[in-house]
Every structure is written in C-alpha cells, then in structure tokens.
SELUMLO-310478 format. One record per residue: x, y, z of N, C-alpha, C, O, CB in turn; residue in one letter. Coordinates in steps of 0.1 Angstrom, whole numbers, plus 2048, in hexadecimal, padded with zeros to 3 digits. Each point is the difference from the previous one (the first is absolute). Glycine has a CB too. Layout:
REM residues N
XYZXYZXYZXYZXYZa
...
//
This chain:
REM residues 234
EB6D15EE27F77F67FD8027FC7F17FE8087F77F280081Am
8127EC7EC8027FB7F27F47FF7F87F67FC80581D7F9803r
7EF80E7EB7F57FF7F68047F47F880B7FF7FA7F081A805t
7FB7DD8018027F47F97FB8027F17F68077FD8077EC818r
80C8077E37FD8007F17FC7F37FC8087F680180881D7FBt
7E47EC7FD7FC7F37FB8057FF7F17FC8077F77F07F8818f
81E7F97F08067FE7F27F67FA7F58018037F48157FA818r
7E17FB7F97F87F97F67F48097FC7F97FC7F680E7EF814n
7F68207FD7F58087FD8028067F380B8067FE7F07FE81Aa
7FB7FC7DF8018077F37F48087FD7F57FD8048197F17F3q
7F581E8027F58087FC7F67F97F78047F77F980B81D80Ap
7E47F07FD7F57FA7F88048027F180580A7FC7EA7FB816p
80E7F07E78027FF7F17F58077F97F57FB8018187F0802r
7F68207F57F68077F97FB7F77F47F58017FC81581580Bh
8007E17F47FB7F87F57F57F68047F77FE7F881F8047FEr
7EB7F88157F67F78057F38078027F57FA7FC81C7F980Fd
7EE8197FA7F48088027F98027F27F47FE7FF81680D816v
7FF7F97E27FA8027F37FA7F47FA7F58017FA81B811804g
7F77E28027FA7F47FC7F27FD8067F77FD7F98217FA804r
7E780B8107F47FD8077F48097FB7F57FB7FE8197FF816i
7F68137E97F680A7FC7FB7FC7F17F48007FD817813812v
7FF7E97E87FC7FD7F37F87F28007F77FF7F781E80E801w
7EF7EA8117F77F47FF7F28028057F77FB7FA81E7F780Ar
7EA8178067F38038057F78077F57F57FE7FF815804818a
7FC8077E27F98087F57FD7F67F57F58027FB81681480Ba
7FE7E17F67FC7F77F67F57F78047F77FD7F8821803801a
7E87FB8137F57F88057F38087FF7F57FA7FC81A7FA813t
7F18187F67F38087FF7FB8027F27F48007FE81480B816a
8017F77E37FB8027F27FA7F37FA7F78007F981B813804v
7F57E28067FB7F37FC7F27FD8057F77FC7F981F7FC805a
7E880B8107F37FD8057F58097FA7F57FC7FD8177FC819v
7F88157E87F68097F97FC7FD7F37F58017FC81380F811a
8037EA7EB7FD7FC7F37F67F47FF7F78007F781F808804a
7ED7EE80E7F77F58017F18048057F77FA7FB81E7F8809l
7EB8168057F38048067F88087F77F37FF801817800815a
7FB80A7E17F78087F87F97F97F67F380280081C80F802t
7F67E57F67F77F87F77F67F88087F57FE7FA81E8027F6p
7F07FB81B7F77F88077F48088057F57FC80181E7F4805l
7F081D7FF7F68088057F78057F47F480180181C805813e
7F77FD7E17F78047F47F77F57FC7F48027FC81E80E7FBa
7F37E38097F87F57FB7F47FE80A7F57FD7FC8217F87F9q
7ED80D8177F57FE80A7F680A7FF7F47FE80381B7F880Bl
7F48167EE7F680B7FF7F97FF7F27F48037FF81A80D810i
7F87EC7E57FA8007F47FA7F47FB7FB8007F4814810808k
7F17E580C7FA7F37FB7F08038007FA80380A81B7EE800v
7E580D7EA7F18028007FA7F48058067F58017FB81C7EBp
7F27F08167F87F58057FC7F77F48028047F47F480A81Fs
8067E57EF7FD7F77F67F48057F78007FE7F48087EF81Bm
7EE81A7F77F58067F980580A7F57FA8017F67F77FB81El
81A80B7EF80580A7F78087FB7F68018057F57FE80A81Dd
8087E57F18097FA7F67F97F97F58048017F480D7FC81Dv
7E47FD7F27F87F97F67F98097F67FE80C8037FF7E480Er
80080B7E37FA8087F67F28058057F97F98068137FB7E7a
7F181980F7F38068057F47F87FA8007FC7F480B81B80Ep
7EB7E88067F37F97FB7F58098047FF80580C80B7E47F6v
7EC81A7F67F68098037F37FB7FB7FF7F87F781081B808a
7E67F18087F27FD7FD7FA80C7FA80180B8067FD7E380Dl
7FB8107E17FB80C7FA7F07FD7FE7FC7F57FC81B8107F8a
7E180580E7F28007FF7FB80D7FA80480B8037FA7E5810a
7F980E7E37FB80D7F97F17FE7FC7FB7F57FE81D8107F9s
7E28068077F28017FA8018097F480680A8007EF7F3817v
8057FE7DE8008087F47F38017F97F77F880281F8017FBg
7EA8117FA7F58027F78037FC7F280A8047FA7EE80F814y
8007E47ED8037FA7F37F68057F57F47FF8028157EC80Av
7FD81B7EA7F98047F38037F57F580B7FD7FE7F681D807q
7F47E07F68027F47F77F88027F47F78087FF80D7E9814t
8018087E37F87FE7F37F87F47FF8007F980A8128137ECg
7E67F28007F77F57FF8087F37FD80C8017FB7E180E7FDs
80D7E68098077F27FE7F77F87F67F47FF802817801815r
7FB7FB7DF7F87F77F78037F280680B7FC8027F78127E8a
7F27EB8187FF7F38067FE7F57F67F57FE7FA80280C81Ad
8137EE7E87FF7F67F77F67F68027F77FE7F8820806805g
7E97F480F7F77F68027F18037FF7F87F87FC8197FF812p
7EB8157F67F18057FE7FE8077F47F48027FD80A7FF81As
80C8047E27FE8097F47FA80C8047F98067F88037E77FBg
80681981A7FB80D80380B80980380C7FD8017E07F8807t
8108177FA80A80B8057FD80380E7F480280480F8087E5t
8077F78207FE80480D80380F80280B8047FF7FA7E5808w
7F181F7FB80180E80280480380F7F78028087F88027E5a
81E7FC81580480380E80080E8048038087F880A7E5806l
7F081580F80180E80680B80080A8067F68047E180E7F9s
81C80980680C80280A7FD7FA80C7F47FE8048128177F2d
8047E78127FF7F980C80C80380A8098077FD7EA7E77F7a
80C80C81880B80280B8077F28007FB7F57FF7F781C810v
81B7F27F180A7F480180680080D80480A8068007F77E3q
7FE7F281D8077FE80D80C7F77FC8007F77F87EB80B818y
8208037F680E7F97FC8087FE80C8008098098008027E0r
8067E98198097FD80A80C7FA7FA7FF7F87F77EF805819l
81E8077F580D7FB7FB80A7FE80B7FF80680B7FD8067DFg
80E7EC81280C7FD80880C8037F88027FA7F57F27F5818l
8158197F880C8047F880D7FD80880180180C7F18117E8e
8197EB80480D7FD80680A8097F98008017F37F97E7812r
80F8208038098087FA80D7FA7FB8057F58047F181B80Ag
80F7F77E780D7FC7FA80880D7FE7FA80A8027FD7E07F3m
81581580680880C7FD7F98087F480180D8008157E8809r
7E48047EE7FB8077F47F18048027FB8067F78167EE7FAs
7E98088187F28028027F87F68098077FA8097FA80F7E1g
7F37F58157F87F78087F87F67F67FA8047F680480E81Dl
8037E27F27F87F57F97F57FB80980180180D8147F97E6i
7E08018077F67FC80A7F57F97F88017FD7F480481681Cg
7F07EA7F77F47FB7FB7F480880680180580B80A7E57F3v
7EB8177F97F48078057F37F97FA8007F97F680D81E80Aa
7E97EB8077F27FB7FC7F780C8008008088098047E0800v
7F38197EE7F680B8007F27FA7FD7FF7F67F981381A800s
7E47F780B7F27FC7FE7F880C7FC80080A8088037E3808m
7F58137E57F880A7FC7F27FA7FD8007F67F8814817800t
7E17F980C7F37FC7FD7FA80A7F57FD80B8058007EA812e
8028087DD7FC8097F67F08007FD7FC7F47FE81B80A7F8f
7E280D80A7F27FF7FC8017FC7F18098057F97EF80C818p
7FF7E77EA8017FC7F27F17FF7FA7F67FD8078207F67FEv
7E98117EF7F47FF7F98037F87F38088047F87EF811811r
8047DF7F58027F87F57F88057F47F48038018117E980Er
8028147E57F98057F48027F67F580C7FB7FE7F781D809v
7F27E37F28027F77F67F37F97FC7F68038068217FA802g
7E97FA7EF7F47F87FC7FA7F880B8087F98078028077E2a
7EA8018197FA7F880B80280480E7FC7F980A8087F57E8g
80181E81080280680D7F780B8037FD8087F781A7F2808v
7E280680D7F680980380680F80080C8018057E87ED809s
80581C7ED80480D80080280680E80680B8027F07F77E8p
8047F782080180580E80B7F88088007FF80C7E68077F3t
8237F37F980A7F980680980880A80480B7FD7FC7E87F0s
80280781F80780880A8067F680A7FA7F68037F781F7FBd
81C7ED8068077F780880E80580480380B7FF7EF7E57F6g
81680681180D8038048097F57FB7FC7F48007FC81A814t
8157F57E98097F47FD80E80480780380C8017F17ED7E8v
8137FD81C80B80180880C7FE7F88017F77F87F380181Br
8178107EE80C7FF7FA80B7FE80B8028098097F68067E4l
80E7E681380B7FD80980D8007F88017FB7F57F07F781Bl
8198137F780E8017F980B7FB80B80180580B7F780E7E5q
8107E480B80B7FB80880D8047F98037FB7F57EF7F0815y
81681E7FB80A8067F980E7FF8068017FF80C7EE8107ECl
81B7F180080E80180380380E7FE7FD8067F58097E2806a
80181F80F80380E7FF80E8048018087F98077E280B803t
81A8077F080D8068027FE80F8007F98067F88127E87FEf
7FC8188147FF80F80180D8078048097F98057E0804802r
81880F7F680C80780480380180E7F67FE80880780E7E4t
80F7F68198047FF80E7F880B8087FE80B7FA81A7EC800p
7E58068137FB80B80880B80880880A7FA8057E17F87FEe
81481A7FD80A80A8067F980880C7F48008008198027E9t
7FA8038207FA80980A7FA80C7FA8058067F680C7F181Bp
7E580E7F57F980C7FB7F77FE7F47FB7F57FE81881880Bg
7ED7FD7EE7F77FE7F48087F97F580D8037FF7E6812807a
8077E27F28067F87F77F77FC7F57F47FF80381B7FA80Dh
7F68057E47F87FC7F47FF7F18008087F98067FF81B7EDq
7EF7E78067FE7F28007FD7FC7F17F88077F97FF7F8820i
80F7F77E37FE7FA7F37FE7F18028087FA8078068177EDi
7E77E98087FD7F38047FB7F87F37F88057F8802803821e
80A7EC7E77FD7F67F57F97F48068057FB80B80E80D7E6l
7E27F480A7FA7F48057FA7F87F47FB8057F6800806820s
8057E77EC7FB7F77F67FB7F48088047FD80B80C80B7E3t
7E67F180C7FB7F38067F37FC7FB7FC8057F681080181Fg
7ED7F17F37F47FB7FD7F48088037FF80680B80D7E57F8l
7EA8177F37F48078047F47F67FD8017F87F780981F804a
7EC7EA80D7F47F77FF7F38088017FE80780980F7E6801q
7EB8117EC7F38058007F67F68048017F47FC80581B7F3w
7F17F581A7F77F58057F780580B80080C8038117E37F6g
7E780880D7F780380B7F580A7FB7FF80A8078137F180An
7E88037E47F58097FC7F47FF8097FC7F580480D8097E4y
7F280D81B7F38008087F780C7FA80480C7FF8087EB817s
7E88057E67F780B7FB7F37FA7FA7FB7F580581A8197F5g
7E57F97FD7F27FC7FB8017F57F67F67F97FE80381E806t
8127E87F68027F67F48027F28068067FD80A8048157E5d
7F07E580A8037F180380B7FB7F67FD7FE7F47EB7FF815v
8238007FB80B7FB7F88017F17FE7FC7F980A80F81A7FDl
7F97E87EE8037F27FF80C7FD8078088088057ED7F87E5t
80E7F281780C7FB80780D8067FA8098048067EA7E7800a
80C8157EC80C8067F980280E80380B8048027F27EC7ECa
7F881881280180E80280480380F80880A8027E77FB7ECe
80D7F481B80380280E80D7FB80480580380B7E37FB7FAa
81F7FB7F380D7FB80380A80B80280080A7F87FB7E17FBk
80F81481680A80A8028098007F38057F67FC7FB80781Ft
80380F7E08088027F580D80680380180A8067EB7F87EDq
81F7F780980E80580380580A7F67FB8007F480A7EB816n
80381E7FA8068097F780E8048058037FC80B7E780C7EEa
81D80080080D80580480180F8027FC8087F780D7E57FCw
7FC8178187FF80E80380F80680080A7FA8047E180280Ca
81680F7EB80C8087FE7FE80E8067F68077FB8117EB7F0l
80181381D7FD80E80780E80780180B7F98027E17FF80Bq
8138157F180B8088027FB80D8087F68067FC8167F27EEi
7FA80B8217FB80B80980B80A80280C7FD8017E47F380Ag
80B81D7F780980B8047F980880B7F48028008177FF7E8y
7FD8038227FA80980B80B80480980C8017FC7DF7F3803g
81181080E8088048097FE7FA80E7F57FC80380D8197EEf
8087EC8177FF7FB80E80680A8098088087FC7F87E17FEg
7FB81681380680980A8017F980D7F67FA80580181B7F0f
8157EA8118037F980D7FA80780C80380C8038127EA7F3s
7E28048117FB80580D80A7FD80C8008088097E77F47EDl
8207F980880A7FD80B80A7F77FA7FF7FE7F47F180581Fs
8197F87F480A7F67FB7FA7F37FC8077F87F980A811816d
7E37F57F37F97F37FC7F38027F87FC7F67FA80F80081Br
7EF8157EB7F48027FA80080B7F580680A8027F07EE814t
8028067DF80080A7F67F27FF7F97FA7F580081F80A7FEs
7E380B7FC7F48017F88048017F180A8057FD7E9807816v
8047EF7E58047FF7F17F28057F97F57FD80481E7EE7FEt
7F081C7F37F58027F58057FD7F38098067FB7ED80C813l
8047E47EC8057FB7F27F47FE7F77F57FD80481E7F6807v
7F08107E87F67FE7F68057F67F780A8017F97EF816809q
7FF7DE7FC8037F57F87F98017F27F58057FE80D7ED817d
8068097E17FA7FE7F38017F17FE80B7FA8007FB81D7F6l
7EF7E28087FF7F18007F97FC7F37F78077FB8087F881Fa
8057F57E17FA7F97F57FD7F28048097F98058028157EBt
7E97EE80F7FC7F28047FC7F97F37F78047F980080381Fv
8117F07E58007F97F27FA7F18038057F88078108167F0i
7DF7F08027F97F48038027F67F48088037F77E7809818g
8087EA7F08017F67F57F88067F57F680880180B7E480Fs
8048107E47F98047F37F47F67FC7F98027F781D80A801k
7EA7E980F7F57F67FD7F28068007FC8078098127E7802d
7EB8107EA7F38057FF7FD80E7FC7F58057FE8087EA812g
80E8197EE80080D7FC7FD8027F28057F87F880980D819l
7EB8057EA7FD8037F280C8087FA8088068087DE7FA7FDq
81A8007EF80B8087F97FF80F8047F58057FF80C7EB7EEa
80981681880080E8037FE80280F80280C8057F67FA7E4g
8047F081E7FF80280E80D7FF8078087F77FD7E1800802e
81981180B80D8008087FE7F680C7F67FF80680F81A7F3s
8067E080A8007F880B80780680D8037F980A7FD7F47E5r
80382081080780680B7F780C8057F78067F981F7F37FDs
7EC8098177F980C8068098088078097FC8077E37F77FBv
81381B7FA80980A8067FB80680D7F48038018138027E7r
8017FC8227FC80580C80980B80680C7FF7FF7E97EB805q
80682080380780A8077FD80180E7F480180480D80C7E8y
8097F181D7FD7FF80E80880A80880C8027FF7EF7E57FEt
7FE82080B80780A8097FE7FB80E7F57FF8058088157ECt
80F7E88167FE7FA80D80980780A80B8057FE7EF7E57F8r
80081781680780580C8037F680A7F77F98047FE81C7F8l
8187E98078057F580880880380C80480C8037FC7E97E8g
80280181D80880180D8097F58007FC7F47FE7F281880Fl
81F7F77F580B7F68018057FF80F80380B8068047F97E0r
7FA7F081F8077FF80D80A7F57FE7FE7F47FC7EE813812w
8217FE7F580B7F78008037FA80E8048078098068077E4r
7F47E58148027FA80E80D7F88018037FA80B7E48037F6f
8228047F580D7FB80280A8077F77FC8047F57FB7E5810r
81581A80080A8067F87FF8108007F78068068097E47ECg
80B81B80780080E7FF7FD8047F08007F77F881080B81Dr
7EF80B7E97FE8057F280D7FD7F88018037F47EF810813m
//
C-alpha cells in the first residue's frame, strides 16, 4: 500500500502565530487604556448641586448689652437696657471665606432722660440693621469663626409713655460696624451650630448734639445660631 506525500503541505509558521498574539495583546491594552479614564470619569463626576458654590441660610438669637444713646433731635439721652436680638442671614461660599447679607432686629427698653421729660418715662425703641457680612470658611467638625459686618442701622418705632414730636419720632439712620469671634460645630454635612460674640459700634448723626456728647453707641452681643447649607459642599 502506497503512502501519498503532499508536496504542498507546510508546517505551521511560528512567526504568524506570534504576530497574532502580539496584535491581540496590543488591542487589549489599548481598550483598557481607553476604558479606564472613561470609567473614572463616570464615577467621579459630581452633581450640579455639589459643583456650584455653597449657599447657606443662617439664623441666630442673641443677648445684647448696650450703652446709652444721645438723641440730637430731642436733646435727650436714651438710657437703653439689655435686649434680645433676632438675626437672619444668607451666605455664599468662596475659597477665602463666606460673603453674605444679614438683617437683625432688637427691641430695646428705653427711658428718656432730659429737660421736659417725665421722670417716669418708659418705653421701647427698635433697632434694625441691614448688613453686608464676611466670615472665615466653614470646615467639618469644630472650627473657629471670625466675622466682619457693616451696613445701615435705623433707630425708630418708639412706643411708650412719652409723646414725641414729628422730628423726634422720625426714623434716624446710623452706620453699624461689627466684628465677631466664636466657634462652630458641624452636626452633619449640611447643618452646623455657631456661638459668636460681636463687638459693635453704631455711629449716628451729630446734628443737635452738645459738645462732649458722643454720637456712637457701643454694644456687645452673644448669639447662638444655626446654619443650614442647601446648596454645594463645604
């Protein structure tokens, strides 16, 4: 029985096999290199609420210790007593800190002293303040607070035993300057409590004041507050 020999049959070429393996490996590496950045990007992209600058609402209640006030239009001295302050603010975060606006209201017990004023004078006067604020950044956990505020202050809305003239009852504008120092503590990633003591000077008009009378009122306020960040991260 004859054995046929196929002259055209050739053994497999090892070079071709090697090329196929190298091409497959190179393709796999390229796919992995392209897929890794895409996967990382899909995982790490933050939401729009986190990308935007943080915005927080701040509310506080404070105890105000105040000095007396010389009132030019009436020629009297307002003997002011300590009172409770209510304050509400809106803050926007930046890299260097937080800027914002705040409004506060305080109803001071007042006794007017001067010529023609009853010795039993008793009443209340309102102090409104509209402030631009700047404070140090908020950080997770316990953190210190340094805050600067300035803006418009208005004395008015007297209510009491004395009958005021139209000039005396008119709202009187002043300039308020405050510096505060305190501490804060984060309760969660969006909420924190604050304890701040403010030193404030309210500078009014010098019209009608006698020589030696000061047009400024010094005030010390200790306030306990709550901040709620409804947009962005710390």
